[in-house]
N, C-alpha and C positions, 0 to 999 in steps of 0.2 A: 543757421545754415542758410536760410533765404537771405539775410543781410549780406553773408559772405559772397554767395551767388549773384546778387545783384552788384554789389560793389567790384567784384573781379570781373564779373562778366560784361560789365557795362552796356545794359540792354538798349537798344534802338528799336524805333519803330520798323516793323517788317521783319525783325530778326526774332523768330520765335525759339530758337535754341542756342543753346551756348556749345561752343568749340569743344574741342578734345582736350585741348590746353588748359581751357578753363575748368573742366571737371577733373582734370589730373592736379590741378591745383587747390580745388575744394577738397578733394579727397586727401590731399598732402596736409592741408589744414585742419580739416575735420577730424579725420580718421585718428592721428595721436591724440588730439583734444579730448574727444569722446571715449577713447580707451583709457586715458588718464582719469577721466571721471568716473568711468567703471571701477578701475583699480580702487581710487579713492573711496568708493561707496561702500566696498567691501571692507575696508579698514576702519570705517567711520561707523556709527550707531545712530539711531533716532534721526533728528531732523536734517542733520548733516548728510548723511546718507541718503534720504528720501530727498533732498533738494539737488544732490549729485545724479541721482536717477532721473530726476524731474528734466534736468539741463540735456541729458542725453535721450529722453523721450521726446522732448520739444523740438531739440534739432534735428532728430530723425523724421519727425513729422512735416517739419518744413521742408526738408529734403525729399520726402515722399511726395509732397504736394508739386514741388517745381517738376520732378520726373512724370508726374501724372499729368500734368498740365502740357507738357511736351509730348507725351504718347497721344493724348487727346486731339491736341493739334494735328499731328501727324494721321491719326485716322480721318480728322475730319478734312483734310486737304487732298490727300491720297487713298487709300484705303488700307486693310490690314497689310497688303504688300509693301506699303509704304514704311509702316512700322518695323518692319523686319529688315530694313536696308542697311 
């Protein structure tokens, strides 16, 4: 998830958040890929199922980290009102 965001978002100094278009593209790429992993994990057993679920978990934790960074930056720069913009 983080690799997709960094590649597509092309981060630059001073830009702490991605555009709406970037988030839509990330959702369009990650959503189906992670859904496919979840469906595949139900059909598989053992290590293959565990690996598929680990991919989903890792991607979602990476996405969570990026979203948390954005919210914390907004809180630091503005206030709670800035997060709700």
